[in-house]
C-alpha positions as CSV (number, residue, x, y, z in Angstrom):
1,M,1.6,-5.4,-6.8
2,A,4.2,-4.6,-4.3
3,A,3.5,-4.3,-0.7
4,T,6.2,-2.7,1.7
5,S,6.4,-2.3,5.6
6,H,8.2,0.5,7.2
7,Y,8.2,0.5,11.0
8,W,10.0,1.6,13.8
9,N,11.8,-1.4,15.5
10,P,12.3,-1.1,19.2
11,K,15.0,-3.5,19.5
12,S,17.3,-1.9,17.0
13,D,16.1,1.7,17.9
14,G,15.5,2.6,14.3
15,L,13.5,2.5,11.1
16,E,13.3,-0.7,9.0
17,S,11.7,-1.6,5.7
18,T,10.6,-4.8,4.7
19,V,9.1,-6.2,1.1
20,L,6.1,-8.1,2.0
21,D,5.1,-9.3,-1.3
22,C,5.6,-8.4,-4.8
23,H,3.6,-10.4,-7.6
24,R,2.1,-9.8,-10.8
25,M,-2.0,-9.4,-11.1
26,K,-4.0,-10.7,-13.5
27,G,-7.6,-9.3,-13.9
28,S,-9.0,-5.9,-13.6
29,Y,-7.5,-3.8,-11.3
30,T,-10.5,-2.9,-9.2
31,A,-10.5,-1.4,-5.7
32,D,-12.0,-4.7,-4.6
33,F,-9.6,-7.0,-6.4
34,I,-6.7,-4.9,-5.1
35,R,-8.1,-4.7,-1.7
36,Q,-8.5,-8.7,-1.4
37,E,-4.9,-9.2,-2.8
38,L,-3.5,-6.6,-0.4
39,E,-5.6,-8.1,2.6
40,K,-4.2,-11.6,1.9
41,T,-0.6,-10.3,2.0
42,L,-1.3,-8.3,5.5
43,Q,-2.9,-11.5,6.8
44,E,-0.2,-13.5,6.1
45,Y,2.1,-11.4,8.2
46,N,-0.8,-11.0,10.9
47,I,-0.7,-7.2,10.6
48,R,-4.1,-6.4,8.7
49,Y,-4.9,-4.2,11.8
50,E,-1.6,-2.7,12.4
51,V,-1.5,-0.6,9.1
52,L,-2.2,2.8,9.8
53,T,-1.4,4.5,6.4
54,S,-1.1,3.6,2.7
55,V,1.6,5.3,0.0
56,T,0.1,5.1,-3.5
57,D,-1.0,7.2,-6.6
58,N,-3.9,8.9,-6.7
59,G,-6.0,6.6,-8.7
60,S,-9.7,6.4,-7.9
61,N,-9.3,2.6,-7.1
62,M,-6.5,3.0,-4.8
63,M,-8.7,5.9,-2.7
64,K,-11.2,3.4,-2.6
65,V,-9.2,0.4,-1.2
66,A,-7.7,2.9,1.7
67,Q,-10.9,4.1,2.5
68,D,-12.6,0.5,2.5
69,M,-9.6,-0.5,4.6
70,G,-10.1,2.4,6.8
71,V,-6.3,3.7,6.5
72,V,-5.2,7.0,5.8
73,L,-4.0,7.4,2.2
74,I,-0.7,9.4,1.2
75,Y,-0.3,10.2,-2.0
76,C,3.2,9.4,-3.5
77,P,5.1,12.9,-4.3
78,A,7.2,11.0,-7.2
79,H,4.3,9.7,-8.7
80,L,2.5,13.1,-8.4
81,L,5.5,15.1,-10.0
82,N,5.8,12.4,-12.8
83,T,2.1,12.6,-13.6
84,R,2.3,16.6,-13.4
85,F,5.4,17.1,-15.5
86,S,4.7,14.4,-18.3
87,M,1.6,16.1,-19.6
């Protein structure tokens, strides 16, 4: 799982991006498991309640993660195009 953060930095007056975490997840990719892993990462940076949106694929597990965490889900355009044209 990879988690990145994209935010406006008022000090530099610009958009910045940071990789928060990237690790292999072992086990079943259920919504509960993914949410627990993501929440651990967000807690490490003390930003759990700063997250407003999540960009991800349109898997039912990821839709449930966003719903459970109370964030707006944005579907990744690249993933949607890949899914659409690889059929």
